[in-house]
ZAMARGU-4260 file (C-alpha; in steps of 0.2 Angstrom, whole numbers, plus 5000, padded with zeros to 4 digits):
<rodrens>
0) 5000/5000/5000 | 5006/5017/4996 | 5010/5031/5008 | 5004/5048/5010 | 5020/5059/5007
5) 5023/5077/5009 | 5038/5083/5000 | 5047/5099/5004 | 5057/5104/4988 | 5073/5113/4991
10) 5080/5127/4981 | 5090/5115/4970 | 5073/5108/4964 | 5068/5125/4957 | 5084/5135/4951
15) 5088/5153/4955 | 5079/5162/4941 | 5065/5159/4928 | 5076/5150/4914 | 5084/5139/4928
20) 5067/5135/4936 | 5059/5130/4919 | 5074/5117/4917 | 5075/5112/4935 | 5056/5107/4937
25) 5057/5095/4923 | 5070/5084/4933 | 5060/5088/4949 | 5044/5081/4940 | 5053/5065/4935
30) 5058/5061/4953 | 5041/5065/4960 | 5031/5055/4947 | 5043/5040/4951 | 5035/5041/4968
35) 5017/5042/4962 | 5021/5028/4950 | 5025/5017/4965 | 5008/5020/4972 | 5011/5035/4984
40) 5000/5050/4986 | 5011/5066/4985 | 5008/5083/4991 | 5021/5096/4987 | 5028/5111/4996
45) 5043/5122/4990 | 5054/5136/4995 | 5054/5153/4986 | 5070/5162/4992 | 5077/5168/4975
50) 5060/5170/4968 | 5052/5181/4981 | 5068/5191/4982 | 5067/5195/4963 | 5049/5200/4965
55) 5052/5211/4979 | 5067/5219/4970 | 5057/5222/4955 | 5043/5230/4965 | 5055/5241/4974
60) 5063/5247/4958 | 5046/5251/4950 | 5041/5261/4966 | 5058/5270/4965 | 5056/5274/4946
65) 5039/5283/4949 | 5033/5284/4967 | 5018/5294/4963 | 5011/5280/4951 | 5017/5264/4960
70) 5014/5260/4978 | 5024/5248/4988 | 5019/5230/4987 | 5017/5221/5003 | 5028/5206/5006
75) 5013/5194/5009 | 5007/5199/4991 | 5025/5195/4984 | 5024/5178/4992 | 5007/5175/4984
80) 5015/5180/4967 | 5029/5168/4969 | 5017/5154/4974 | 5008/5157/4958 | 5022/5157/4946
85) 5032/5143/4954 | 5016/5133/4955 | 5012/5136/4936 | 5029/5129/4931 | 5028/5114/4943
90) 5010/5110/4937 | 5015/5110/4919 | 5030/5099/4922 | 5021/5087/4933 | 5006/5086/4921
95) 5018/5082/4906 | 5027/5069/4915 | 5012/5060/4922 | 5004/5060/4904 | 5020/5054/4897
100) 5019/5039/4908 | 5000/5037/4904 | 4995/5042/4922 | 4979/5050/4923 | 4980/5062/4938
105) 4977/5080/4940 | 4989/5093/4947 | 4983/5109/4957 | 4992/5123/4965 | 4983/5131/4981
110) 4988/5149/4985 | 4991/5145/5003 | 4989/5156/5018 | 4998/5151/5034 | 4993/5158/5051
115) 5006/5165/5062 | 5005/5172/5080 | 5007/5191/5079 | 5015/5190/5096 | 5028/5178/5090
120) 5045/5185/5097 | 5052/5184/5079 | 5043/5200/5075 | 5053/5209/5088 | 5069/5204/5081
125) 5068/5203/5062 | 5083/5193/5054 | 5078/5187/5037 | 5086/5198/5023 | 5075/5201/5007
130) 5075/5212/4992 | 5088/5223/4984 | 5103/5230/4991 | 5102/5249/4996 | 5114/5263/4999
135) 5114/5270/5017 | 5103/5285/5010 | 5090/5274/5002 | 5090/5263/5018 | 5087/5278/5029
140) 5073/5284/5018 | 5064/5266/5018 | 5065/5267/5037 | 5058/5284/5038 | 5044/5282/5025
145) 5039/5264/5027 | 5045/5259/5044 | 5057/5245/5037 | 5070/5237/5048 | 5086/5237/5038
150) 5103/5229/5041 | 5120/5231/5033 | 5125/5215/5024 | 5143/5210/5024 | 5149/5227/5016
155) 5138/5225/5001 | 5125/5238/5006 | 5109/5238/5016 | 5094/5226/5015 | 5077/5225/5022
160) 5076/5212/5036 | 5059/5204/5041 | 5053/5192/5054 | 5053/5173/5052 | 5039/5167/5064
165) 5034/5149/5067 | 5018/5143/5057 | 5003/5139/5068 | 4990/5132/5055 | 4986/5131/5037
170) 4971/5142/5032 | 4966/5132/5016 | 4970/5115/5024 | 4952/5108/5021 | 4954/5112/5002
175) 4971/5103/5002 | 4964/5088/5010 | 4949/5087/4998 | 4960/5089/4983 | 4972/5075/4989
180) 4957/5064/4993 | 4950/5067/4976 | 4967/5060/4969 | 4975/5076/4964 | 4994/5080/4966
185) 4993/5096/4976 | 5006/5110/4977 | 5003/5120/4993 | 5012/5131/5006 | 5024/5138/4993
190) 5038/5148/5001 | 5032/5143/5018 | 5015/5150/5014 | 5008/5168/5014 | 5010/5173/5032
195) 4994/5180/5040 | 4987/5183/5057 | 4969/5185/5063 | 4962/5202/5067 | 4944/5206/5071
200) 4931/5193/5067 | 4936/5182/5052 | 4948/5194/5044 | 4966/5189/5040 | 4979/5202/5038
205) 4996/5199/5028 | 5011/5199/5039 | 5028/5207/5034 | 5037/5190/5036 | 5044/5175/5028
210) 5040/5158/5036 | 5053/5144/5035 | 5047/5131/5022 | 5053/5116/5032 | 5043/5121/5047
215) 5027/5125/5036 | 5030/5108/5027 | 5030/5100/5044 | 5013/5108/5049 | 5006/5103/5032
220) 5012/5085/5034 | 5004/5084/5051 | 4987/5092/5046 | 4985/5081/5031 | 4989/5065/5041
225) 5004/5061/5031 | 5014/5045/5034 | 5031/5053/5029 | 5038/5070/5027 | 5052/5071/5014
230) 5064/5086/5015 | 5075/5088/5000 | 5091/5096/5001 | 5108/5097/4993 | 5116/5082/5001
235) 5111/5064/5001 | 5112/5062/5020 | 5113/5072/5036 | 5131/5072/5043 | 5139/5076/5060
240) 5156/5085/5059 | 5151/5091/5042 | 5166/5096/5031 | 5178/5090/5044 | 5190/5075/5043
245) 5179/5065/5055 | 5163/5069/5046 | 5150/5055/5048 | 5135/5052/5037 | 5119/5046/5047
250) 5107/5033/5040 | 5095/5034/5055 | 5091/5046/5069 | 5079/5045/5084 | 5072/5062/5089
255) 5082/5061/5105 | 5099/5057/5096 | 5095/5072/5084 | 5092/5084/5099 | 5109/5079/5106
260) 5118/5083/5090 | 5108/5099/5088 | 5114/5104/5106 | 5132/5100/5101 | 5130/5112/5086
265) 5132/5100/5072 | 5119/5108/5060 | 5121/5125/5053 | 5107/5138/5057 | 5098/5143/5041
270) 5104/5127/5032 | 5103/5109/5040 | 5096/5114/5057 | 5078/5119/5052 | 5077/5103/5042
275) 5082/5092/5056 | 5071/5102/5068 | 5056/5100/5057 | 5060/5082/5054 | 5060/5078/5073
280) 5044/5088/5076 | 5035/5078/5063 | 5042/5061/5068 | 5036/5064/5086 | 5019/5070/5081
285) 5011/5053/5080 | 5015/5035/5081 | 5022/5027/5065 | 5027/5044/5057 | 5044/5046/5049
290) 5054/5060/5041 | 5067/5058/5027 | 5081/5070/5022 | 5090/5067/5006 | 5093/5073/4988
295) 5079/5075/4975 | 5085/5062/4964 | 5087/5049/4979 | 5069/5052/4985 | 5063/5035/4978
300) 5077/5026/4985 | 5075/5035/5001 | 5057/5030/5003 | 5062/5012/4999 | 5075/5013/5014
305) 5090/5012/5003 | 5098/5029/5006 | 5095/5046/5015 | 5093/5050/5033 | 5077/5043/5042
310) 5071/5051/5058 | 5059/5041/5067 | 5054/5036/5085
</rodrens>
């Protein structure tokens, strides 16, 4: 019997710009359809780091060129734009690969809002750089005119920084469940989701934030009752002492072992650390659940137990 799998696609599955993305998603589609052909039910999430940055930069430059005509575009809207155009390429690539293998299965992208807590401490100390580099004068003007938080970035200029709050719940989760139950391949929670928080009544307001896609994928996997969360990255397995002479690749980890290694500083923040944290959270969320961290092209072998790092109780 096939499993219900949530796959969190890393940046290498999408490329860094539009031409690269159009090429990358063809290979991505092959790896995903391999799993579908094995009888697994697949729900996809993905990052959007380069894409949302390009959109934010384009909007920023447009506003600079004619500030009376163009108004600033909220970051939440930029995330929604990135979900749309990444989903468009993924849908087409998956549809083509499915039909090439005579698999009659639909693909749909859900523009997904993810609720965050407005009182999350991350909003008090934004750290996630986005958008174009600015001069000191431009940065000062953005602070004065728009209330941005800015930071100097390694001598290359100033950039806006935003919060990266933890995801609480997925607003469109019932739609995602219904689509998956109907047999569709669903693309959801792109870029960690459009960050929103509740205000009065049922109104949701976009937050100036970026949600980590691995944490959002973990919440998605829990809320769709997935069996397995696959987090795809640039290495085949997780390692301790990475890049050192005593580097050791790990085949399996319990949540407790992973926590020991995290406490010892083996996993880099902003790189492998959130992946392991998300994997541990999912593995602990219910009996029988497991998480797999591996390369895109090794996903099928990983599910079969042949490679990757598996985290389970």
